[in-house]
One Martini backbone bead per residue (centre of mass of N, CA, C, O) as a GRO file, in nm:
protein
  251
    1UNK     BB    1  -1.585  -1.572   3.186
    2UNK     BB    2  -1.493  -1.448   2.902
    3UNK     BB    3  -1.443  -1.165   2.746
    4UNK     BB    4  -1.602  -1.012   2.451
    5UNK     BB    5  -1.498  -0.870   2.135
    6UNK     BB    6  -1.604  -0.649   1.865
    7UNK     BB    7  -1.413  -0.570   1.570
    8UNK     BB    8  -1.429  -0.355   1.316
    9UNK     BB    9  -1.177  -0.346   1.121
   10UNK     BB   10  -0.900  -0.555   1.222
   11UNK     BB   11  -0.664  -0.580   0.982
   12UNK     BB   12  -0.593  -0.265   1.022
   13UNK     BB   13  -0.467  -0.016   1.175
   14UNK     BB   14  -0.660   0.079   1.421
   15UNK     BB   15  -0.813  -0.193   1.447
   16UNK     BB   16  -0.568  -0.367   1.512
   17UNK     BB   17  -0.484  -0.214   1.771
   18UNK     BB   18  -0.743  -0.247   1.923
   19UNK     BB   19  -0.748  -0.554   1.935
   20UNK     BB   20  -0.476  -0.582   2.086
   21UNK     BB   21  -0.544  -0.393   2.324
   22UNK     BB   22  -0.778  -0.558   2.430
   23UNK     BB   23  -0.621  -0.822   2.475
   24UNK     BB   24  -0.436  -0.689   2.707
   25UNK     BB   25  -0.721  -0.700   2.887
   26UNK     BB   26  -0.820  -1.003   2.878
   27UNK     BB   27  -0.964  -1.011   2.588
   28UNK     BB   28  -1.158  -1.142   2.352
   29UNK     BB   29  -1.155  -1.168   1.978
   30UNK     BB   30  -1.359  -1.029   1.720
   31UNK     BB   31  -1.295  -0.981   1.371
   32UNK     BB   32  -1.297  -0.783   1.089
   33UNK     BB   33  -1.324  -0.806   0.724
   34UNK     BB   34  -1.317  -0.754   0.354
   35UNK     BB   35  -0.995  -0.759   0.181
   36UNK     BB   36  -0.784  -0.869   0.439
   37UNK     BB   37  -0.708  -1.173   0.544
   38UNK     BB   38  -0.412  -1.149   0.613
   39UNK     BB   39  -0.439  -0.925   0.827
   40UNK     BB   40  -0.632  -1.081   1.007
   41UNK     BB   41  -0.443  -1.320   1.070
   42UNK     BB   42  -0.220  -1.148   1.204
   43UNK     BB   43  -0.391  -1.038   1.430
   44UNK     BB   44  -0.465  -1.312   1.549
   45UNK     BB   45  -0.177  -1.399   1.613
   46UNK     BB   46  -0.109  -1.177   1.811
   47UNK     BB   47  -0.335  -1.248   2.018
   48UNK     BB   48  -0.241  -1.540   2.073
   49UNK     BB   49   0.039  -1.459   2.182
   50UNK     BB   50  -0.121  -1.328   2.448
   51UNK     BB   51  -0.345  -1.562   2.531
   52UNK     BB   52  -0.578  -1.525   2.335
   53UNK     BB   53  -0.874  -1.520   2.165
   54UNK     BB   54  -0.924  -1.549   1.800
   55UNK     BB   55  -1.144  -1.416   1.532
   56UNK     BB   56  -1.228  -1.408   1.176
   57UNK     BB   57  -1.467  -1.208   0.987
   58UNK     BB   58  -1.656  -1.137   0.730
   59UNK     BB   59  -1.732  -0.779   0.637
   60UNK     BB   60  -1.964  -0.572   0.446
   61UNK     BB   61  -2.064  -0.260   0.526
   62UNK     BB   62  -2.206  -0.180   0.251
   63UNK     BB   63  -2.381  -0.461   0.277
   64UNK     BB   64  -2.680  -0.482   0.432
   65UNK     BB   65  -2.781  -0.777   0.334
   66UNK     BB   66  -2.539  -0.928   0.507
   67UNK     BB   67  -2.609  -0.900   0.819
   68UNK     BB   68  -2.769  -1.154   0.900
   69UNK     BB   69  -2.543  -1.353   0.834
   70UNK     BB   70  -2.332  -1.232   1.016
   71UNK     BB   71  -2.482  -1.275   1.280
   72UNK     BB   72  -2.504  -1.589   1.247
   73UNK     BB   73  -2.193  -1.631   1.237
   74UNK     BB   74  -2.122  -1.497   1.509
   75UNK     BB   75  -2.293  -1.682   1.689
   76UNK     BB   76  -2.148  -1.941   1.606
   77UNK     BB   77  -1.871  -1.856   1.704
   78UNK     BB   78  -1.950  -1.818   2.003
   79UNK     BB   79  -2.040  -2.110   2.056
   80UNK     BB   80  -1.791  -2.276   1.939
   81UNK     BB   81  -1.558  -2.105   2.114
   82UNK     BB   82  -1.742  -2.026   2.408
   83UNK     BB   83  -2.049  -2.111   2.460
   84UNK     BB   84  -2.189  -1.854   2.356
   85UNK     BB   85  -2.466  -1.592   2.302
   86UNK     BB   86  -2.284  -1.358   2.397
   87UNK     BB   87  -2.145  -1.027   2.440
   88UNK     BB   88  -1.970  -0.715   2.544
   89UNK     BB   89  -1.809  -0.565   2.295
   90UNK     BB   90  -1.844  -0.287   2.074
   91UNK     BB   91  -1.650  -0.191   1.771
   92UNK     BB   92  -1.697   0.083   1.551
   93UNK     BB   93  -1.455   0.110   1.286
   94UNK     BB   94  -1.517   0.078   1.009
   95UNK     BB   95  -1.359   0.224   0.709
   96UNK     BB   96  -1.337   0.508   0.487
   97UNK     BB   97  -1.190   0.739   0.270
   98UNK     BB   98  -1.265   1.095   0.152
   99UNK     BB   99  -1.127   1.357  -0.062
  100UNK     BB  100  -1.408   1.558  -0.136
  101UNK     BB  101  -1.544   1.802  -0.278
  102UNK     BB  102  -1.854   1.913  -0.308
  103UNK     BB  103  -1.859   1.945  -0.628
  104UNK     BB  104  -1.765   1.608  -0.648
  105UNK     BB  105  -2.007   1.488  -0.528
  106UNK     BB  106  -2.175   1.188  -0.544
  107UNK     BB  107  -2.422   0.973  -0.490
  108UNK     BB  108  -2.255   0.733  -0.488
  109UNK     BB  109  -2.054   0.825  -0.273
  110UNK     BB  110  -2.248   0.890  -0.059
  111UNK     BB  111  -2.386   0.603  -0.032
  112UNK     BB  112  -2.126   0.456   0.048
  113UNK     BB  113  -2.050   0.625   0.304
  114UNK     BB  114  -2.327   0.587   0.450
  115UNK     BB  115  -2.327   0.273   0.463
  116UNK     BB  116  -2.049   0.262   0.636
  117UNK     BB  117  -2.079   0.519   0.860
  118UNK     BB  118  -2.408   0.490   0.927
  119UNK     BB  119  -2.629   0.301   0.836
  120UNK     BB  120  -2.469   0.045   0.897
  121UNK     BB  121  -2.405   0.103   1.189
  122UNK     BB  122  -2.689   0.127   1.292
  123UNK     BB  123  -2.796  -0.163   1.206
  124UNK     BB  124  -2.580  -0.333   1.340
  125UNK     BB  125  -2.625  -0.241   1.623
  126UNK     BB  126  -2.920  -0.323   1.637
  127UNK     BB  127  -2.857  -0.632   1.596
  128UNK     BB  128  -2.646  -0.656   1.848
  129UNK     BB  129  -2.775  -0.547   2.120
  130UNK     BB  130  -2.928  -0.819   2.211
  131UNK     BB  131  -2.616  -0.964   2.248
  132UNK     BB  132  -2.539  -0.781   2.472
  133UNK     BB  133  -2.437  -0.763   2.762
  134UNK     BB  134  -2.485  -0.666   3.053
  135UNK     BB  135  -2.249  -0.418   3.105
  136UNK     BB  136  -2.165  -0.321   2.848
  137UNK     BB  137  -2.007  -0.199   2.526
  138UNK     BB  138  -1.995   0.095   2.314
  139UNK     BB  139  -1.772   0.190   2.028
  140UNK     BB  140  -1.731   0.478   1.854
  141UNK     BB  141  -1.588   0.591   1.550
  142UNK     BB  142  -1.463   0.890   1.469
  143UNK     BB  143  -1.378   1.249   1.441
  144UNK     BB  144  -1.213   1.546   1.459
  145UNK     BB  145  -1.383   1.661   1.197
  146UNK     BB  146  -1.643   1.741   1.381
  147UNK     BB  147  -1.488   2.016   1.498
  148UNK     BB  148  -1.319   2.044   1.228
  149UNK     BB  149  -1.203   2.128   0.918
  150UNK     BB  150  -1.155   1.915   0.629
  151UNK     BB  151  -1.061   1.881   0.338
  152UNK     BB  152  -1.312   1.681   0.176
  153UNK     BB  153  -1.510   1.604   0.453
  154UNK     BB  154  -1.822   1.654   0.434
  155UNK     BB  155  -1.932   1.369   0.451
  156UNK     BB  156  -1.777   1.219   0.661
  157UNK     BB  157  -1.817   1.417   0.897
  158UNK     BB  158  -2.135   1.412   0.890
  159UNK     BB  159  -2.151   1.105   0.964
  160UNK     BB  160  -1.996   1.126   1.234
  161UNK     BB  161  -2.194   1.319   1.365
  162UNK     BB  162  -2.429   1.116   1.361
  163UNK     BB  163  -2.294   0.905   1.545
  164UNK     BB  164  -2.267   1.087   1.796
  165UNK     BB  165  -2.568   1.097   1.839
  166UNK     BB  166  -2.640   0.801   1.839
  167UNK     BB  167  -2.472   0.722   2.089
  168UNK     BB  168  -2.669   0.868   2.294
  169UNK     BB  169  -2.916   0.691   2.235
  170UNK     BB  170  -2.780   0.428   2.336
  171UNK     BB  171  -2.733   0.519   2.617
  172UNK     BB  172  -3.032   0.585   2.690
  173UNK     BB  173  -3.190   0.303   2.586
  174UNK     BB  174  -2.947   0.102   2.745
  175UNK     BB  175  -2.898   0.179   3.046
  176UNK     BB  176  -3.080  -0.037   3.195
  177UNK     BB  177  -2.844  -0.262   3.116
  178UNK     BB  178  -2.548  -0.118   3.141
  179UNK     BB  179  -2.498   0.016   2.865
  180UNK     BB  180  -2.232   0.170   2.712
  181UNK     BB  181  -2.183   0.486   2.514
  182UNK     BB  182  -1.910   0.580   2.301
  183UNK     BB  183  -1.667   0.822   2.170
  184UNK     BB  184  -1.399   0.811   1.937
  185UNK     BB  185  -1.175   1.087   1.826
  186UNK     BB  186  -0.958   1.116   1.601
  187UNK     BB  187  -0.698   1.241   1.476
  188UNK     BB  188  -0.422   1.253   1.308
  189UNK     BB  189  -0.316   0.954   1.147
  190UNK     BB  190  -0.037   0.726   1.071
  191UNK     BB  191  -0.165   0.554   0.819
  192UNK     BB  192  -0.343   0.387   0.548
  193UNK     BB  193  -0.559   0.592   0.550
  194UNK     BB  194  -0.656   0.734   0.269
  195UNK     BB  195  -0.387   0.654   0.131
  196UNK     BB  196  -0.179   0.757   0.324
  197UNK     BB  197  -0.186   1.079   0.333
  198UNK     BB  198   0.024   1.143   0.548
  199UNK     BB  199   0.266   0.951   0.494
  200UNK     BB  200   0.284   1.065   0.177
  201UNK     BB  201   0.280   1.377   0.311
  202UNK     BB  202   0.506   1.582   0.453
  203UNK     BB  203   0.357   1.849   0.456
  204UNK     BB  204   0.105   1.764   0.602
  205UNK     BB  205   0.246   1.648   0.853
  206UNK     BB  206   0.377   1.919   0.937
  207UNK     BB  207   0.123   2.081   0.968
  208UNK     BB  208  -0.024   1.896   1.177
  209UNK     BB  209   0.196   1.903   1.391
  210UNK     BB  210   0.179   2.220   1.430
  211UNK     BB  211  -0.136   2.203   1.529
  212UNK     BB  212  -0.019   2.049   1.771
  213UNK     BB  213   0.056   2.063   2.101
  214UNK     BB  214   0.259   1.792   2.066
  215UNK     BB  215   0.406   1.803   1.767
  216UNK     BB  216   0.217   1.568   1.625
  217UNK     BB  217   0.117   1.288   1.504
  218UNK     BB  218  -0.037   1.006   1.518
  219UNK     BB  219  -0.088   0.675   1.630
  220UNK     BB  220  -0.234   0.379   1.673
  221UNK     BB  221  -0.153   0.346   1.985
  222UNK     BB  222  -0.316   0.617   2.073
  223UNK     BB  223  -0.608   0.465   2.035
  224UNK     BB  224  -0.631   0.164   2.137
  225UNK     BB  225  -0.608   0.223   2.444
  226UNK     BB  226  -0.880   0.383   2.472
  227UNK     BB  227  -1.067   0.167   2.378
  228UNK     BB  228  -0.987  -0.048   2.578
  229UNK     BB  229  -1.069   0.121   2.833
  230UNK     BB  230  -1.387   0.107   2.748
  231UNK     BB  231  -1.365  -0.228   2.810
  232UNK     BB  232  -1.371  -0.142   3.125
  233UNK     BB  233  -1.410  -0.068   3.458
  234UNK     BB  234  -1.258   0.203   3.458
  235UNK     BB  235  -1.527   0.321   3.270
  236UNK     BB  236  -1.825   0.272   3.418
  237UNK     BB  237  -1.896   0.616   3.426
  238UNK     BB  238  -1.873   0.631   3.110
  239UNK     BB  239  -2.133   0.813   2.923
  240UNK     BB  240  -2.210   0.976   2.633
  241UNK     BB  241  -1.917   1.030   2.508
  242UNK     BB  242  -1.670   1.248   2.365
  243UNK     BB  243  -1.341   1.136   2.272
  244UNK     BB  244  -1.055   1.316   2.207
  245UNK     BB  245  -0.767   1.189   2.009
  246UNK     BB  246  -0.525   1.452   1.914
  247UNK     BB  247  -0.311   1.628   2.091
  248UNK     BB  248  -0.433   1.910   2.052
  249UNK     BB  249  -0.587   2.018   1.799
  250UNK     BB  250  -0.691   2.324   1.728
  251UNK     BB  251  -0.692   2.530   2.007
   0.00000   0.00000   0.00000
């Protein structure tokens, strides 16, 4: 039976590379998108070229009332395409950026970020854990900014820190089923995230490169391969850990 991974936010950026990197480990992939069906279709096509099966499903992480329908749709996709009722690996990646100073944060913005980055991740994980196969894996995507401060990231980083704590509880409470739970915390990555802030700002890119022990900012494929590794038996004894993938920034 083929192993199956669910990657949220797999239509672009880091999520796209994660989905492709996982497929390279001979794992089939279901990925989600919210507003970029074309990008999702391109990711699916890349995975199919690798000889793996891939399906894209729409999921709005901000809308928690849609989760029950999403889980029902996901279960239908599993059965229709794999004859399966369960899956193996959950990668909680979907998210948005916001560089907003504390004085300018509104309740509306706070609630939006909370729904996407913590409350939504918490409850979607809760709903999916019952159908993860024993000895499966959950990978939460956090941020290097839980270790060091990034201007305007007070809400985003706080929510990611909450996810890092939640991941330990998943590891503890589901360890009896052999389910591992880990966090991957990327450093600065040159993608379209947060309005392509790094890519569009040469000064910022130069500053961040200078702060890294390896002298550069990251690329999407610096992260996807680590996430894929956590979906294999190579990491069967890694559990409850935060793995920062940042090139050694701010050491």
